[in-house]
C-alpha positions in Angstrom: -101.7 102.1 -9.7 -98.6 104.2 -9.1 -95.5 102.0 -9.2 -94.1 103.4 -5.9 -97.4 102.7 -4.2 -97.4 99.1 -5.6 -93.9 98.5 -4.2 -94.8 100.0 -0.9 -97.8 97.7 -0.6 -95.6 94.7 -1.6 -93.0 95.4 1.0 -95.6 95.9 3.7 -97.4 92.5 3.0 -96.5 89.5 5.1 -96.1 87.3 2.0 -93.5 89.5 0.3 -90.4 88.4 2.3 -91.2 84.8 1.6 -91.5 85.4 -2.1 -88.2 87.2 -2.2 -86.6 84.4 -0.2 -87.8 81.7 -2.7 -86.6 83.9 -5.6 -83.1 84.1 -4.0 -83.1 80.3 -3.6 -83.7 79.9 -7.3 -81.1 82.5 -8.3 -78.6 80.7 -6.0 -79.3 77.3 -7.6 -78.9 78.8 -11.0 -75.6 80.4 -10.2 -74.3 77.2 -8.6 -75.1 75.2 -11.8 -73.7 77.8 -14.2 -70.3 79.0 -15.4 -70.3 81.5 -12.5 -70.3 78.7 -9.8 -66.6 78.7 -9.1 -66.4 82.5 -8.9 -69.4 82.7 -6.6 -67.8 80.1 -4.3 -64.5 81.9 -4.3 -66.4 85.1 -3.2 -68.1 83.2 -0.3 -64.7 81.8 0.8 -63.0 85.2 0.6 -61.9 86.3 4.1 -62.7 89.8 5.2 -62.1 91.5 8.6 -59.0 92.0 10.7 -56.5 89.6 12.2 -56.7 91.7 15.4 -58.8 89.9 18.0 -59.1 87.0 15.4 -62.0 88.7 13.5 -61.0 87.6 10.0 -63.6 85.2 8.6 -65.0 84.2 5.2 -68.0 86.0 3.7 -70.0 82.8 4.3 -69.2 82.8 8.1 -70.0 86.5 8.5 -73.4 85.8 7.0 -74.3 82.5 8.7 -72.9 83.4 12.2 -73.1 87.2 12.1 -76.1 88.4 10.1 -78.2 85.3 11.2 -77.6 86.2 14.8 -79.6 89.4 14.1 -82.4 87.2 12.6 -82.4 85.1 15.8 -82.4 88.3 17.8 -85.7 89.4 16.1 -87.3 86.0 16.5 -86.2 85.9 20.2 -87.8 89.4 20.7 -91.1 88.2 19.2 -91.1 85.0 21.4 -90.3 87.0 24.6 -93.1 89.5 23.8 -95.6 86.6 23.4 -94.4 85.0 26.6 -94.9 88.2 28.6 -98.1 89.4 27.1 -99.4 87.2 24.3 -100.0 83.7 23.0 -97.3 82.0 25.2 -98.1 83.8 28.4 -99.8 80.7 29.9 -97.7 77.6 30.9 -100.0 75.3 28.8 -99.4 77.3 25.6 -95.7 78.0 26.3 -94.9 74.3 27.1 -96.4 72.9 23.8 -93.5 74.1 21.5 -91.0 72.5 23.9 -92.7 69.1 23.9 -93.2 69.4 20.1 -89.6 70.3 19.5 -88.3 67.3 21.6 -90.5 65.0 19.6 -89.4 66.7 16.4 -85.8 65.9 17.2 -86.0 62.4 18.7 -88.2 60.7 16.1 -86.3 61.9 13.0 -83.0 60.8 14.6 -84.5 57.4 15.3 -85.8 57.0 11.8 -82.4 58.0 10.3 -80.7 55.5 12.7 -83.0 52.7 11.6 -81.9 53.2 8.0 -78.2 53.7 8.8 -77.4 51.6 11.8 -74.0 49.9 11.3 -73.4 51.6 8.0 -70.8 54.2 6.9 -73.5 56.9 7.3 -74.3 56.2 10.9 -72.6 59.4 12.2 -75.2 61.5 10.4 -78.1 60.9 12.8 -78.2 64.6 13.7 -78.9 65.7 10.1 -82.8 65.3 10.2 -83.1 66.8 13.7 -82.8 70.4 12.6 -85.5 72.9 11.5 -84.4 75.8 9.3 -86.2 78.6 11.1 -85.7 81.2 8.4 -87.2 79.1 5.6 -90.0 77.5 7.6 -91.2 80.9 8.8 -90.8 82.4 5.3 -93.1 79.7 3.8 -95.6 80.2 6.6 -95.5 84.0 6.0 -96.6 83.4 2.4 -100.0 82.3 3.7 -100.5 85.8 5.2 -103.7 86.2 7.3 -105.0 82.8 6.3 -103.1 81.3 9.3 -103.9 82.3 12.9 -101.2 84.3 14.6 -101.0 81.5 17.3 -99.8 79.0 14.6 -97.1 81.4 13.5 -95.9 82.0 17.1 -96.0 78.2 17.8 -93.8 77.4 14.8 -91.4 80.2 15.7 -91.1 79.0 19.3 -90.8 75.4 18.2 -88.1 76.2 15.7 -86.2 78.2 18.3 -86.2 75.3 20.8 -85.3 72.9 17.9 -82.4 75.1 16.8 -81.1 75.4 20.4 -81.4 71.6 20.6 -79.4 71.2 17.3 -76.8 73.6 18.6 -76.4 71.5 21.8 -76.1 68.4 19.7 -73.4 70.0 17.5 -71.6 71.2 20.7 -71.7 67.8 22.4 -71.3 65.4 19.5 -69.9 67.2 16.5 -67.6 69.9 18.0 -63.9 68.7 18.3 -63.0 71.2 21.0 -64.9 73.7 23.2 -62.9 76.6 24.5 -64.1 76.9 28.1 -62.6 80.3 28.9 -64.7 81.9 26.1 -67.8 79.9 27.2 -67.4 81.2 30.8 -66.9 84.7 29.5 -70.2 84.3 27.6 -72.0 83.2 30.8 -70.6 86.4 32.4 -72.0 88.6 29.7 -75.4 86.9 29.9 -75.4 87.6 33.7 -74.6 91.2 33.0 -77.4 91.6 30.5 -80.0 90.2 32.9 -78.6 92.4 35.6 -79.2 95.5 33.4 -82.7 94.2 32.9 -83.2 93.8 36.7 -81.9 97.3 37.3 -84.5 98.6 34.8 -82.0 100.0 32.3 -84.0 100.9 29.2 -81.5 102.3 26.7 -81.1 99.7 24.0 -77.5 100.6 23.3 -76.5 99.3 26.8 -77.7 95.9 25.7 -76.4 95.9 22.1 -72.7 96.6 23.1 -72.6 93.6 25.6 -74.5 91.6 23.0 -71.7 92.1 20.5 -69.2 90.8 23.1 -71.5 87.9 23.8 -71.5 87.0 20.0 -67.7 87.3 19.9 -67.1 85.0 23.0 -69.7 82.4 21.9 -68.2 82.3 18.4 -64.7 81.7 19.8 -66.0 79.1 22.3 -66.9 76.7 19.4 -70.7 77.0 19.9 -72.8 78.3 17.1 -72.8 82.1 17.6 -76.4 82.6 16.5 -77.6 81.6 20.0 -76.2 85.0 21.1 -79.2 86.7 19.4 -81.7 84.7 21.4 -80.0 85.3 24.7 -79.7 89.0 24.0 -83.4 89.2 23.0 -84.5 87.6 26.3 -82.6 90.2 28.3 -84.1 93.2 26.7 -86.9 94.7 28.9 -90.6 94.8 27.9 -93.9 95.4 29.6 -97.6 94.4 29.4 -98.8 98.0 28.7 -100.6 98.8 25.4 -99.9 102.5 26.0 -96.1 102.6 26.6 -93.9 101.2 23.9 -91.2 99.1 25.5 -87.5 98.9 24.4 -88.2 95.4 23.1 -91.0 96.6 20.9 -89.0 99.5 19.6 -86.1 97.2 18.6 -88.5 94.6 17.2 -90.0 97.3 14.9 -86.6 98.5 13.8 -85.4 95.0 12.8 -88.4 93.8 10.8 -87.5 95.4 7.4 -83.7 94.7 7.4 -84.2 91.1 8.5 -87.1 90.3 6.2 -85.7 92.1 3.1 -81.9 92.1 3.5 -80.6 89.4 5.9 -82.9 86.5 5.0 -82.5 87.0 1.2 -78.7 87.3 1.5 -78.8 84.1 3.7 -80.8 82.3 1.1 -78.6 83.4 -1.8 -75.4 82.2 -0.1 -76.6 79.0 1.4 -78.5 77.3 -1.4 -75.7 77.2 -3.9 -75.8 73.4 -4.4 -74.2 72.1 -7.6 -76.0 69.1 -9.0 -74.2 66.0 -10.1 -75.3 62.7 -11.6 -74.2 60.9 -8.5 -76.7 62.8 -6.4 -79.7 61.1 -8.1 -78.3 57.7 -7.2 -77.7 58.8 -3.6 -81.4 59.4 -3.1 -82.1 55.7 -3.0 -79.2 54.9 -0.6 -79.8 54.5 3.1 -78.3 57.9 3.6 -80.8 59.6 1.3 -83.8 57.6 2.5 -82.9 58.2 6.2 -82.7 62.0 5.6 -85.8 62.2 3.5 -88.0 60.0 5.8 -86.4 61.6 8.9 -87.2 65.2 7.8 -90.6 64.7 6.1 -92.2 61.9 8.2 -90.0 62.1 11.3 -90.8 65.8 12.0 -94.5 65.3 11.2 -94.9 62.3 13.5 -92.6 63.5 16.3 -94.1 67.0 16.6 -97.7 65.8 16.4 -97.2 62.7 18.6 -95.6 64.6 21.4 -98.1 67.4 21.1 -101.0 64.9 21.3 -99.5 63.3 24.4 -98.9 66.7 26.1 -102.4 67.8 25.4 -104.0 64.5 26.5 -102.0 64.7 29.8 -103.3 68.3 30.1 -99.7 69.5 30.3 -100.3 71.7 27.3 -103.0 73.1 25.0 -103.2 73.7 21.3 -102.5 77.2 20.0 -105.6 79.4 20.0 -108.0 79.0 17.0 -105.9 76.1 15.7 -106.8 72.5 14.7 -104.9 69.2 14.5 -105.0 69.6 10.7 -103.1 72.8 11.0 -100.7 71.1 13.3 -100.0 68.5 10.6 -99.1 71.4 8.3 -96.8 72.9 10.9 -95.2 69.5 11.4 -94.4 69.3 7.7 -93.0 72.9 7.6 -90.7 71.9 10.5 -89.2 69.3 8.1 -87.5 72.1 6.2 -84.1 71.3 7.6 -82.1 72.9 4.9 -79.1 75.0 6.0 -78.9 73.7 9.6 -79.2 70.1 8.3 -76.5 70.8 5.6 -74.3 72.3 8.3 -74.6 69.1 10.4 -74.0 66.9 7.3 -70.7 68.8 6.7 -69.7 68.1 10.3 -70.8 64.4 10.1 -68.8 63.6 6.9 -65.9 66.1 7.0 -63.5 64.4 4.6 -66.0 62.6 2.4 -67.1 65.1 -0.3 -69.3 62.6 -2.2 -71.3 61.7 0.9 -71.6 65.4 1.7 -73.0 66.1 -1.8 -75.5 63.2 -1.6 -76.6 64.4 1.8 -77.1 68.0 0.5 -79.3 66.8 -2.3 -81.4 64.6 0.0 -81.9 67.5 2.3 -82.9 69.7 -0.6 -85.5 67.2 -1.8 -86.8 66.6 1.8 -87.1 70.3 2.5 -88.8 71.0 -0.8 -91.3 68.2 -0.1 -91.9 69.5 3.4 -92.4 73.0 2.2 -94.9 72.2 -0.6 -96.9 69.7 1.5 -97.0 71.9 4.6 -98.1 74.9 2.5 -100.8 73.0 0.7 -102.3 71.5 3.9 -102.3 74.8 5.8 -103.7 76.7 2.8 -106.5 74.1 2.3 -107.5 73.8 5.9 -107.4 77.6 6.5 -109.7 78.1 3.4 -112.1 75.5 4.8 -112.2 76.8 8.4 -111.8 80.5 7.9 -110.0 82.7 10.3 -111.7 84.2 13.3 -111.9 88.1 13.2 -109.5 88.7 16.1 -106.7 87.1 14.1 
């Protein structure tokens, strides 16, 4: 086979972005535990930008708050399209990710608190609440067409709600100060975006420019700026027509390649640089380590499936199309990939205690790895057994 054809097929396959992401994780861990570790960290801490309008940030912040806002924009576009014309267009389907996300936040926080009540680690209860949307979707993408589209959409919607919940938790419990003027300006920009939608403005540029201001104001308000991507996505117009391509679908198509093959790999490369120390191993058996691991692996699994089961039994929601409870167990495990969001909350929970931060990072890495492997194996096994209906 011609080499260029091979690469073209690779980049067009749904598994390829997940493979690249995992490769970047391994590269990042190798760098972090090599002689280049200090140089790499100095590069991530290097400030770029301009002091004008307070837009000078470290490389790490530009990636986590800037580039990842584009990732959230793409996921938000996909979710909105499914709400308007797809899998989430009925209330029963759309409500299930919300119930599941609530359970997936409450149960892990409760498990962590049971381990760490009245200890020095008590403030870290928010650590196992988060789902790393980028990594969880990347692992799911590696299963390709073995998994129904409805399961992929369910996990994406669940992770969005979960991340919004985590952002609220950070804003209310872990943020020292919210700048209300910037927050109110953000509300004004959101109102403007939806007014443009109401007036049937279809030029994407008229949404992107206010979207940049929305990112700026949210970032300066003290709230995690990636939420700007979701809010912008929900304001961009779409339609239910299969003939006419909507502005939302055009933008979604344009973002797929840069997000999957540039933004997510860069994100993985810069956020998994964890330097291993001998103290980390001992930290796994501490109440901190056990609370994080059991919270992410078991807490997410139990919380998501318990609340989903209750919602379906009360006929408030219905399972994703062509899915089973076995697949829901796999999704519950994949949602236990807390990783970067959990690490971010750990840093906020234990600001001055570097050793506790390191132990928390290692526990998060172990829990996320366990969740990823177990979730992948369960979904792969049950999809092989059941087969996928032709329409998927």
